[in-house]
TORGU-788251 format. One record per residue (C-alpha): residue number from 0; y, x, z. Coordinates in steps of 0.1 Angstrom, whole numbers. Layout:
N
+-----+-------+-------+-------+
|   k |    py |    px |    pz |
+-----+-------+-------+-------+
| NUM |     Y |     X |     Z |
...
+-----+-------+-------+-------+
//
This chain:
550
+-----+-------+-------+-------+
|   k |    py |    px |    pz |
+-----+-------+-------+-------+
|   0 |   -97 |   720 | -1114 |
|   1 |   -68 |   700 | -1098 |
|   2 |   -56 |   691 | -1133 |
|   3 |   -91 |   678 | -1143 |
|   4 |   -92 |   658 | -1111 |
|   5 |   -58 |   643 | -1118 |
|   6 |   -69 |   634 | -1153 |
|   7 |  -100 |   617 | -1139 |
|   8 |   -78 |   597 | -1114 |
|   9 |   -54 |   587 | -1141 |
|  10 |   -83 |   575 | -1162 |
|  11 |   -96 |   554 | -1132 |
|  12 |   -61 |   539 | -1127 |
|  13 |   -56 |   531 | -1164 |
|  14 |   -90 |   513 | -1165 |
|  15 |   -84 |   494 | -1133 |
|  16 |   -47 |   487 | -1128 |
|  17 |   -44 |   456 | -1149 |
|  18 |   -77 |   439 | -1139 |
|  19 |   -91 |   451 | -1106 |
|  20 |   -91 |   429 | -1075 |
|  21 |  -121 |   448 | -1061 |
|  22 |  -110 |   464 | -1028 |
|  23 |  -140 |   487 | -1028 |
|  24 |  -129 |   501 | -1062 |
|  25 |   -93 |   506 | -1049 |
|  26 |  -104 |   524 | -1017 |
|  27 |  -125 |   548 | -1039 |
|  28 |   -94 |   557 | -1060 |
|  29 |   -74 |   561 | -1028 |
|  30 |  -101 |   585 | -1014 |
|  31 |  -100 |   605 | -1046 |
|  32 |   -62 |   609 | -1043 |
|  33 |   -64 |   620 | -1007 |
|  34 |   -94 |   644 | -1013 |
|  35 |   -76 |   661 | -1042 |
|  36 |   -44 |   664 | -1021 |
|  37 |   -23 |   644 | -1046 |
|  38 |    -6 |   620 | -1022 |
|  39 |    28 |   637 | -1030 |
|  40 |    28 |   622 | -1065 |
|  41 |    51 |   591 | -1065 |
|  42 |    35 |   573 | -1094 |
|  43 |     1 |   575 | -1078 |
|  44 |    15 |   561 | -1046 |
|  45 |    31 |   533 | -1065 |
|  46 |    -2 |   525 | -1083 |
|  47 |   -20 |   523 | -1050 |
|  48 |     6 |   500 | -1035 |
|  49 |     3 |   477 | -1065 |
|  50 |   -36 |   478 | -1064 |
|  51 |   -38 |   470 | -1027 |
|  52 |   -13 |   441 | -1032 |
|  53 |   -33 |   427 | -1061 |
|  54 |   -64 |   426 | -1039 |
|  55 |   -45 |   405 | -1014 |
|  56 |   -46 |   434 |  -989 |
|  57 |   -10 |   431 |  -976 |
|  58 |   -19 |   447 |  -942 |
|  59 |   -35 |   477 |  -959 |
|  60 |    -5 |   479 |  -983 |
|  61 |    19 |   479 |  -954 |
|  62 |    -1 |   506 |  -936 |
|  63 |    -1 |   528 |  -967 |
|  64 |    36 |   521 |  -972 |
|  65 |    44 |   530 |  -936 |
|  66 |    26 |   563 |  -938 |
|  67 |    52 |   589 |  -928 |
|  68 |    34 |   617 |  -947 |
|  69 |    43 |   601 |  -980 |
|  70 |    75 |   583 |  -971 |
|  71 |    95 |   604 |  -995 |
|  72 |    76 |   588 | -1024 |
|  73 |    92 |   554 | -1017 |
|  74 |   114 |   548 | -1048 |
|  75 |   127 |   516 | -1062 |
|  76 |    94 |   509 | -1079 |
|  77 |    75 |   512 | -1046 |
|  78 |    98 |   489 | -1028 |
|  79 |    99 |   464 | -1056 |
|  80 |    61 |   463 | -1058 |
|  81 |    58 |   455 | -1021 |
|  82 |    87 |   429 | -1022 |
|  83 |    70 |   412 | -1052 |
|  84 |    37 |   407 | -1033 |
|  85 |    53 |   393 | -1002 |
|  86 |    75 |   370 | -1023 |
|  87 |    45 |   358 | -1043 |
|  88 |    25 |   351 | -1012 |
|  89 |    54 |   330 |  -998 |
|  90 |    62 |   354 |  -970 |
|  91 |    99 |   350 |  -976 |
|  92 |   112 |   365 |  -943 |
|  93 |    91 |   397 |  -948 |
|  94 |   103 |   400 |  -984 |
|  95 |   140 |   397 |  -974 |
|  96 |   135 |   421 |  -945 |
|  97 |   119 |   447 |  -969 |
|  98 |   148 |   442 |  -993 |
|  99 |   173 |   449 |  -966 |
| 100 |   153 |   479 |  -953 |
| 101 |   152 |   493 |  -989 |
| 102 |   190 |   492 |  -991 |
| 103 |   194 |   508 |  -957 |
| 104 |   174 |   538 |  -968 |
| 105 |   198 |   543 |  -997 |
| 106 |   175 |   530 | -1025 |
| 107 |   194 |   509 | -1049 |
| 108 |   178 |   477 | -1063 |
| 109 |   172 |   473 | -1100 |
| 110 |   169 |   441 | -1121 |
| 111 |   132 |   438 | -1112 |
| 112 |   139 |   440 | -1075 |
| 113 |   164 |   412 | -1078 |
| 114 |   139 |   391 | -1098 |
| 115 |   113 |   398 | -1070 |
| 116 |   135 |   390 | -1040 |
| 117 |   152 |   358 | -1054 |
| 118 |   121 |   335 | -1049 |
| 119 |   122 |   345 | -1012 |
| 120 |   157 |   330 | -1008 |
| 121 |   150 |   297 |  -991 |
| 122 |   186 |   291 |  -981 |
| 123 |   218 |   289 | -1001 |
| 124 |   235 |   316 |  -981 |
| 125 |   207 |   341 |  -990 |
| 126 |   211 |   333 | -1027 |
| 127 |   248 |   338 | -1026 |
| 128 |   244 |   372 | -1008 |
| 129 |   219 |   383 | -1034 |
| 130 |   242 |   372 | -1062 |
| 131 |   270 |   393 | -1047 |
| 132 |   247 |   423 | -1048 |
| 133 |   237 |   415 | -1084 |
| 134 |   273 |   416 | -1094 |
| 135 |   279 |   448 | -1074 |
| 136 |   250 |   466 | -1091 |
| 137 |   259 |   453 | -1126 |
| 138 |   229 |   432 | -1133 |
| 139 |   248 |   399 | -1137 |
| 140 |   242 |   400 | -1175 |
| 141 |   204 |   404 | -1171 |
| 142 |   188 |   372 | -1184 |
| 143 |   158 |   373 | -1160 |
| 144 |   180 |   379 | -1129 |
| 145 |   203 |   350 | -1141 |
| 146 |   173 |   327 | -1146 |
| 147 |   161 |   336 | -1111 |
| 148 |   195 |   327 | -1096 |
| 149 |   196 |   294 | -1115 |
| 150 |   160 |   286 | -1102 |
| 151 |   168 |   294 | -1066 |
| 152 |   202 |   275 | -1066 |
| 153 |   182 |   245 | -1079 |
| 154 |   156 |   248 | -1052 |
| 155 |   185 |   250 | -1026 |
| 156 |   200 |   217 | -1041 |
| 157 |   231 |   236 | -1053 |
| 158 |   232 |   226 | -1089 |
| 159 |   270 |   233 | -1091 |
| 160 |   263 |   270 | -1085 |
| 161 |   233 |   270 | -1108 |
| 162 |   253 |   255 | -1137 |
| 163 |   281 |   281 | -1132 |
| 164 |   256 |   309 | -1134 |
| 165 |   241 |   294 | -1165 |
| 166 |   275 |   289 | -1182 |
| 167 |   285 |   325 | -1175 |
| 168 |   253 |   341 | -1189 |
| 169 |   260 |   361 | -1220 |
| 170 |   224 |   356 | -1232 |
| 171 |   199 |   328 | -1224 |
| 172 |   162 |   325 | -1230 |
| 173 |   137 |   296 | -1226 |
| 174 |   133 |   306 | -1189 |
| 175 |   170 |   301 | -1183 |
| 176 |   170 |   267 | -1200 |
| 177 |   139 |   256 | -1182 |
| 178 |   153 |   267 | -1148 |
| 179 |   184 |   246 | -1154 |
| 180 |   165 |   215 | -1167 |
| 181 |   139 |   217 | -1138 |
| 182 |   168 |   220 | -1113 |
| 183 |   187 |   190 | -1127 |
| 184 |   155 |   169 | -1128 |
| 185 |   144 |   178 | -1092 |
| 186 |   179 |   172 | -1078 |
| 187 |   181 |   138 | -1095 |
| 188 |   207 |   147 | -1121 |
| 189 |   185 |   130 | -1146 |
| 190 |   212 |   125 | -1173 |
| 191 |   221 |   162 | -1171 |
| 192 |   185 |   172 | -1174 |
| 193 |   182 |   150 | -1206 |
| 194 |   215 |   163 | -1220 |
| 195 |   205 |   199 | -1216 |
| 196 |   171 |   193 | -1231 |
| 197 |   188 |   181 | -1262 |
| 198 |   209 |   212 | -1263 |
| 199 |   181 |   238 | -1259 |
| 200 |   187 |   265 | -1285 |
| 201 |   151 |   278 | -1284 |
| 202 |   118 |   261 | -1290 |
| 203 |   109 |   241 | -1258 |
| 204 |    76 |   246 | -1241 |
| 205 |    53 |   227 | -1217 |
| 206 |    77 |   232 | -1187 |
| 207 |   107 |   219 | -1207 |
| 208 |    88 |   188 | -1218 |
| 209 |    73 |   181 | -1184 |
| 210 |   106 |   184 | -1166 |
| 211 |   126 |   162 | -1190 |
| 212 |    98 |   136 | -1190 |
| 213 |   101 |   136 | -1152 |
| 214 |   138 |   129 | -1155 |
| 215 |   131 |   101 | -1180 |
| 216 |   104 |    86 | -1157 |
| 217 |   126 |    86 | -1126 |
| 218 |   157 |    72 | -1144 |
| 219 |   138 |    46 | -1163 |
| 220 |   150 |    61 | -1196 |
| 221 |   122 |    48 | -1218 |
| 222 |   139 |    51 | -1252 |
| 223 |   147 |    88 | -1246 |
| 224 |   113 |    94 | -1231 |
| 225 |    96 |    80 | -1262 |
| 226 |   118 |   103 | -1284 |
| 227 |   107 |   132 | -1263 |
| 228 |    71 |   122 | -1268 |
| 229 |    77 |   123 | -1306 |
| 230 |    93 |   158 | -1303 |
| 231 |    63 |   169 | -1283 |
| 232 |    39 |   158 | -1310 |
| 233 |    60 |   177 | -1336 |
| 234 |    58 |   209 | -1315 |
| 235 |    21 |   204 | -1309 |
| 236 |    25 |   203 | -1271 |
| 237 |    12 |   168 | -1263 |
| 238 |   -24 |   181 | -1260 |
| 239 |   -14 |   201 | -1229 |
| 240 |   -27 |   185 | -1197 |
| 241 |     6 |   189 | -1178 |
| 242 |    25 |   172 | -1207 |
| 243 |     0 |   144 | -1210 |
| 244 |     2 |   138 | -1172 |
| 245 |    40 |   137 | -1175 |
| 246 |    38 |   112 | -1204 |
| 247 |    14 |    89 | -1183 |
| 248 |    39 |    91 | -1155 |
| 249 |    69 |    84 | -1177 |
| 250 |    53 |    53 | -1194 |
| 251 |    41 |    40 | -1160 |
| 252 |    75 |    43 | -1143 |
| 253 |    92 |    28 | -1173 |
| 254 |    70 |    -3 | -1170 |
| 255 |    49 |     5 | -1201 |
| 256 |    17 |     6 | -1182 |
| 257 |    -5 |    -4 | -1212 |
| 258 |     7 |    27 | -1231 |
| 259 |     2 |    48 | -1200 |
| 260 |   -34 |    36 | -1197 |
| 261 |   -40 |    43 | -1234 |
| 262 |   -28 |    79 | -1229 |
| 263 |   -48 |    83 | -1197 |
| 264 |   -80 |    74 | -1215 |
| 265 |   -74 |   101 | -1242 |
| 266 |   -74 |   129 | -1216 |
| 267 |  -108 |   145 | -1217 |
| 268 |  -107 |   168 | -1186 |
| 269 |   -90 |   147 | -1160 |
| 270 |   -80 |   168 | -1130 |
| 271 |   -67 |   156 | -1097 |
| 272 |   -31 |   156 | -1109 |
| 273 |   -41 |   133 | -1138 |
| 274 |   -58 |   108 | -1115 |
| 275 |   -29 |   110 | -1090 |
| 276 |    -4 |   100 | -1117 |
| 277 |   -26 |    71 | -1127 |
| 278 |   -31 |    58 | -1091 |
| 279 |     6 |    62 | -1085 |
| 280 |    14 |    43 | -1117 |
| 281 |    -8 |    14 | -1106 |
| 282 |     8 |    14 | -1072 |
| 283 |    43 |    14 | -1086 |
| 284 |    33 |   -16 | -1109 |
| 285 |    21 |   -35 | -1078 |
| 286 |   -15 |   -32 | -1089 |
| 287 |   -27 |   -23 | -1054 |
| 288 |   -63 |   -33 | -1058 |
| 289 |   -66 |   -15 | -1091 |
| 290 |   -50 |    16 | -1075 |
| 291 |   -77 |    16 | -1048 |
| 292 |  -104 |    11 | -1074 |
| 293 |   -90 |    40 | -1095 |
| 294 |   -92 |    63 | -1064 |
| 295 |  -129 |    55 | -1059 |
| 296 |  -136 |    60 | -1096 |
| 297 |  -120 |    94 | -1093 |
| 298 |  -143 |   103 | -1064 |
| 299 |  -173 |    90 | -1084 |
| 300 |  -163 |   114 | -1112 |
| 301 |  -166 |   143 | -1088 |
| 302 |  -129 |   150 | -1085 |
| 303 |  -119 |   161 | -1050 |
| 304 |   -88 |   144 | -1037 |
| 305 |   -57 |   162 | -1025 |
| 306 |   -30 |   151 | -1001 |
| 307 |   -12 |   132 | -1029 |
| 308 |   -44 |   112 | -1038 |
| 309 |   -52 |   103 | -1002 |
| 310 |   -16 |    94 |  -993 |
| 311 |   -12 |    72 | -1024 |
| 312 |   -46 |    54 | -1018 |
| 313 |   -35 |    47 |  -982 |
| 314 |    -2 |    32 |  -994 |
| 315 |   -22 |    10 | -1018 |
| 316 |   -45 |    -1 |  -989 |
| 317 |   -15 |    -8 |  -967 |
| 318 |     2 |   -29 |  -994 |
| 319 |   -30 |   -50 |  -996 |
| 320 |   -34 |   -52 |  -959 |
| 321 |   -69 |   -40 |  -965 |
| 322 |   -80 |   -24 |  -933 |
| 323 |  -116 |   -19 |  -945 |
| 324 |  -104 |     1 |  -975 |
| 325 |   -80 |    21 |  -953 |
| 326 |  -109 |    29 |  -929 |
| 327 |  -130 |    42 |  -958 |
| 328 |  -102 |    64 |  -970 |
| 329 |   -98 |    76 |  -934 |
| 330 |  -135 |    88 |  -935 |
| 331 |  -127 |   106 |  -968 |
| 332 |   -97 |   123 |  -951 |
| 333 |  -119 |   136 |  -923 |
| 334 |  -146 |   148 |  -948 |
| 335 |  -120 |   165 |  -970 |
| 336 |  -103 |   183 |  -940 |
| 337 |   -69 |   167 |  -946 |
| 338 |   -66 |   151 |  -911 |
| 339 |   -42 |   178 |  -900 |
| 340 |   -19 |   174 |  -930 |
| 341 |    14 |   158 |  -920 |
| 342 |    18 |   137 |  -951 |
| 343 |   -17 |   123 |  -950 |
| 344 |   -16 |   117 |  -912 |
| 345 |    17 |    99 |  -915 |
| 346 |     4 |    77 |  -944 |
| 347 |   -27 |    70 |  -922 |
| 348 |    -5 |    59 |  -893 |
| 349 |    16 |    37 |  -917 |
| 350 |   -16 |    21 |  -932 |
| 351 |   -30 |    11 |  -898 |
| 352 |     4 |    -2 |  -887 |
| 353 |     8 |   -23 |  -918 |
| 354 |   -27 |   -36 |  -915 |
| 355 |   -20 |   -48 |  -879 |
| 356 |   -38 |   -19 |  -862 |
| 357 |   -11 |    -4 |  -840 |
| 358 |   -37 |     8 |  -815 |
| 359 |   -55 |    27 |  -843 |
| 360 |   -22 |    41 |  -856 |
| 361 |   -14 |    54 |  -821 |
| 362 |   -49 |    69 |  -818 |
| 363 |   -44 |    88 |  -851 |
| 364 |   -10 |   100 |  -838 |
| 365 |   -24 |   112 |  -805 |
| 366 |   -51 |   132 |  -823 |
| 367 |   -26 |   152 |  -843 |
| 368 |   -22 |   187 |  -827 |
| 369 |     9 |   199 |  -844 |
| 370 |    31 |   168 |  -851 |
| 371 |    59 |   173 |  -876 |
| 372 |    90 |   150 |  -879 |
| 373 |    71 |   131 |  -906 |
| 374 |    43 |   121 |  -881 |
| 375 |    68 |   112 |  -854 |
| 376 |    88 |    91 |  -878 |
| 377 |    57 |    73 |  -890 |
| 378 |    47 |    64 |  -854 |
| 379 |    83 |    54 |  -846 |
| 380 |    84 |    32 |  -877 |
| 381 |    50 |    17 |  -868 |
| 382 |    63 |     6 |  -834 |
| 383 |    95 |    -8 |  -850 |
| 384 |    74 |   -28 |  -875 |
| 385 |    56 |   -44 |  -847 |
| 386 |    88 |   -52 |  -828 |
| 387 |    83 |   -28 |  -799 |
| 388 |   119 |   -15 |  -798 |
| 389 |   116 |     0 |  -763 |
| 390 |    86 |    21 |  -774 |
| 391 |   107 |    33 |  -804 |
| 392 |   134 |    46 |  -781 |
| 393 |   108 |    62 |  -757 |
| 394 |    90 |    79 |  -786 |
| 395 |   123 |    92 |  -800 |
| 396 |   134 |   106 |  -767 |
| 397 |    99 |   123 |  -763 |
| 398 |   103 |   138 |  -798 |
| 399 |   137 |   152 |  -789 |
| 400 |   123 |   167 |  -757 |
| 401 |    96 |   185 |  -778 |
| 402 |   123 |   201 |  -799 |
| 403 |   116 |   181 |  -831 |
| 404 |   148 |   174 |  -851 |
| 405 |   150 |   138 |  -865 |
| 406 |   155 |   131 |  -902 |
| 407 |   174 |   102 |  -919 |
| 408 |   145 |    78 |  -917 |
| 409 |   139 |    85 |  -880 |
| 410 |   174 |    75 |  -872 |
| 411 |   173 |    43 |  -893 |
| 412 |   143 |    32 |  -872 |
| 413 |   160 |    41 |  -839 |
| 414 |   193 |    25 |  -847 |
| 415 |   174 |    -7 |  -859 |
| 416 |   154 |    -7 |  -827 |
| 417 |   186 |    -4 |  -806 |
| 418 |   200 |   -34 |  -825 |
| 419 |   169 |   -56 |  -819 |
| 420 |   167 |   -47 |  -782 |
| 421 |   204 |   -51 |  -775 |
| 422 |   209 |   -14 |  -766 |
| 423 |   242 |   -12 |  -783 |
| 424 |   258 |    16 |  -764 |
| 425 |   227 |    37 |  -767 |
| 426 |   226 |    30 |  -804 |
| 427 |   263 |    40 |  -808 |
| 428 |   256 |    72 |  -789 |
| 429 |   227 |    81 |  -814 |
| 430 |   249 |    72 |  -843 |
| 431 |   278 |    95 |  -830 |
| 432 |   254 |   124 |  -826 |
| 433 |   239 |   122 |  -861 |
| 434 |   264 |   145 |  -878 |
| 435 |   274 |   170 |  -851 |
| 436 |   240 |   173 |  -834 |
| 437 |   215 |   168 |  -862 |
| 438 |   236 |   177 |  -893 |
| 439 |   229 |   143 |  -909 |
| 440 |   256 |   126 |  -929 |
| 441 |   253 |    88 |  -923 |
| 442 |   243 |    67 |  -953 |
| 443 |   246 |    30 |  -961 |
| 444 |   213 |    23 |  -943 |
| 445 |   227 |    38 |  -911 |
| 446 |   260 |    19 |  -914 |
| 447 |   241 |   -13 |  -920 |
| 448 |   221 |    -7 |  -888 |
| 449 |   253 |    -3 |  -867 |
| 450 |   269 |   -34 |  -883 |
| 451 |   237 |   -53 |  -876 |
| 452 |   236 |   -40 |  -840 |
| 453 |   272 |   -50 |  -833 |
| 454 |   268 |   -84 |  -850 |
| 455 |   236 |   -93 |  -831 |
| 456 |   255 |   -86 |  -799 |
| 457 |   283 |  -110 |  -810 |
| 458 |   308 |   -82 |  -814 |
| 459 |   318 |   -95 |  -849 |
| 460 |   354 |   -83 |  -849 |
| 461 |   343 |   -48 |  -839 |
| 462 |   316 |   -49 |  -866 |
| 463 |   342 |   -60 |  -893 |
| 464 |   365 |   -32 |  -882 |
| 465 |   336 |    -7 |  -884 |
| 466 |   329 |   -18 |  -920 |
| 467 |   365 |   -15 |  -930 |
| 468 |   367 |    20 |  -916 |
| 469 |   336 |    33 |  -934 |
| 470 |   342 |    65 |  -954 |
| 471 |   322 |    51 |  -983 |
| 472 |   323 |    17 | -1001 |
| 473 |   302 |    -8 |  -981 |
| 474 |   272 |   -20 | -1001 |
| 475 |   255 |   -55 |  -999 |
| 476 |   232 |   -44 |  -971 |
| 477 |   262 |   -37 |  -949 |
| 478 |   281 |   -69 |  -956 |
| 479 |   248 |   -88 |  -954 |
| 480 |   242 |   -76 |  -919 |
| 481 |   277 |   -89 |  -909 |
| 482 |   271 |  -122 |  -926 |
| 483 |   238 |  -126 |  -907 |
| 484 |   257 |  -120 |  -874 |
| 485 |   283 |  -146 |  -884 |
| 486 |   255 |  -172 |  -890 |
| 487 |   238 |  -163 |  -856 |
| 488 |   271 |  -166 |  -836 |
| 489 |   288 |  -193 |  -858 |
| 490 |   318 |  -173 |  -869 |
| 491 |   332 |  -193 |  -899 |
| 492 |   363 |  -172 |  -904 |
| 493 |   347 |  -139 |  -909 |
| 494 |   315 |  -154 |  -924 |
| 495 |   335 |  -172 |  -952 |
| 496 |   354 |  -139 |  -961 |
| 497 |   322 |  -118 |  -961 |
| 498 |   302 |  -144 |  -981 |
| 499 |   330 |  -144 | -1008 |
| 500 |   326 |  -106 | -1011 |
| 501 |   288 |  -109 | -1014 |
| 502 |   290 |  -136 | -1041 |
| 503 |   309 |  -112 | -1063 |
| 504 |   286 |   -82 | -1054 |
| 505 |   252 |  -100 | -1059 |
| 506 |   259 |  -134 | -1074 |
| 507 |   222 |  -142 | -1078 |
| 508 |   211 |  -135 | -1042 |
| 509 |   202 |  -169 | -1027 |
| 510 |   202 |  -157 |  -991 |
| 511 |   240 |  -152 |  -991 |
| 512 |   246 |  -188 | -1002 |
| 513 |   221 |  -201 |  -976 |
| 514 |   237 |  -182 |  -948 |
| 515 |   272 |  -196 |  -956 |
| 516 |   258 |  -231 |  -960 |
| 517 |   242 |  -228 |  -925 |
| 518 |   275 |  -217 |  -910 |
| 519 |   293 |  -247 |  -925 |
| 520 |   265 |  -270 |  -913 |
| 521 |   267 |  -256 |  -878 |
| 522 |   304 |  -267 |  -877 |
| 523 |   295 |  -301 |  -890 |
| 524 |   311 |  -294 |  -923 |
| 525 |   283 |  -308 |  -943 |
| 526 |   303 |  -315 |  -975 |
| 527 |   312 |  -278 |  -976 |
| 528 |   276 |  -269 |  -970 |
| 529 |   266 |  -291 |  -999 |
| 530 |   293 |  -275 | -1021 |
| 531 |   278 |  -241 | -1015 |
| 532 |   243 |  -253 | -1024 |
| 533 |   258 |  -270 | -1055 |
| 534 |   274 |  -236 | -1064 |
| 535 |   239 |  -221 | -1063 |
| 536 |   226 |  -246 | -1088 |
| 537 |   256 |  -241 | -1111 |
| 538 |   250 |  -203 | -1110 |
| 539 |   213 |  -208 | -1117 |
| 540 |   204 |  -193 | -1083 |
| 541 |   171 |  -206 | -1068 |
| 542 |   164 |  -205 | -1031 |
| 543 |   139 |  -178 | -1022 |
| 544 |   115 |  -190 |  -995 |
| 545 |   113 |  -172 |  -962 |
| 546 |   146 |  -154 |  -965 |
| 547 |   162 |  -144 |  -932 |
| 548 |   188 |  -120 |  -917 |
| 549 |   177 |  -129 |  -882 |
+-----+-------+-------+-------+
//
């Protein structure tokens, strides 16, 4: 009788394991196992764990897993099933904790366990620790484990480690190649992404094409992008929606908007991603009004916007200074339930600020319950845009009190505000704390703010010394800030030296010539000022109206 019942349960499992997501069906199978006193069978226990997980019943899965009566049934398959489900549902900490618990109970991971736990490794240190265990247990030659390591190192912005894993793999499949190409593309190693695409030793798929087209788009490599398009046609992959979207994106970003539009029109079932790519393409080609119109056509086609659609449409409205358009999109955001989304809320703050509505921007900011650094930065930038430097500092201090860690952009706004309000010592204090307190390595934009701050305060010798002591090569924005200070305070000696540098770095920037000419004129050296303007003419440089470093 027990054998017949077991056969019946096995039949139920075989008919349901692959397709069921019906919790009622699963609980019936579970009841049959308990009723027939079969809970001691490991493979039935593993089946149940898998079925509850597939139904999204993680709490029930954990309850079953924690049942002490059947704890002896927990083998590597059981643990791996549970880790997989937590990893897939992005519960990374829980997945890693389970992995550690499994090892503590003496159960050794297999290649499937490693493939399951790797997606939960959000930090480089976790990936390195898992890689050490992979080597220890002898799974370093497994192609899927290797591909998982490459993928996670890429997501942790550690492409050096990813490339090393790839190079040491005895066998590579398409997943391995795709993981490497995707990693290079997302980490802005566009040339390497394109080079590796050319070296793929297996037939590429949609992921390969979409990733390399993204690299072409972001690096402006139109010629190679067109070649990839041709290869895609040859492989019969250009009818895929994701490849078509990537092609539209590539042609748009490479300035071939006519071809992008032609491709866009051939896509029959345009989803939200397709529309987003098109709106973004219009935005990047400075077709702001058309971008707004495209957004509304998308809505009329019955396609629901996502955070990318709404943020892009808001940027287009901001660029037009079209407050009425922005307000309409604000209504769409409320209706769509995206008002609590950080990216959308920050884009909304920016739109109101750029359209002159700082009060409206502040109202949006105040209505956000859980403000991320993106929202704080948007509001800080809005105050900076309107020249309220003191408010920038106040907001920044409030943000710090609330335990929000600033990012690079936040600190650019704050340092700039310190410069415009003459709060030099405060600005230097913030700059000094960037690395040791917030873990942010200063970039050219931060150095330019410090030089501008010192220059505005008339501390030109100090500003020059700061530039000369920079750990990286000063770019035109840094030297330009110093030249602007020389014009403001009439320092001919430093101004002349800096201008000569800038003439070599950006010979067609009219602003540099005008600043030096103004310094000469201030000293009554009108012939010298005339010579600088004559030099502009000889170099074919035309004065750009409205240019100012002040």
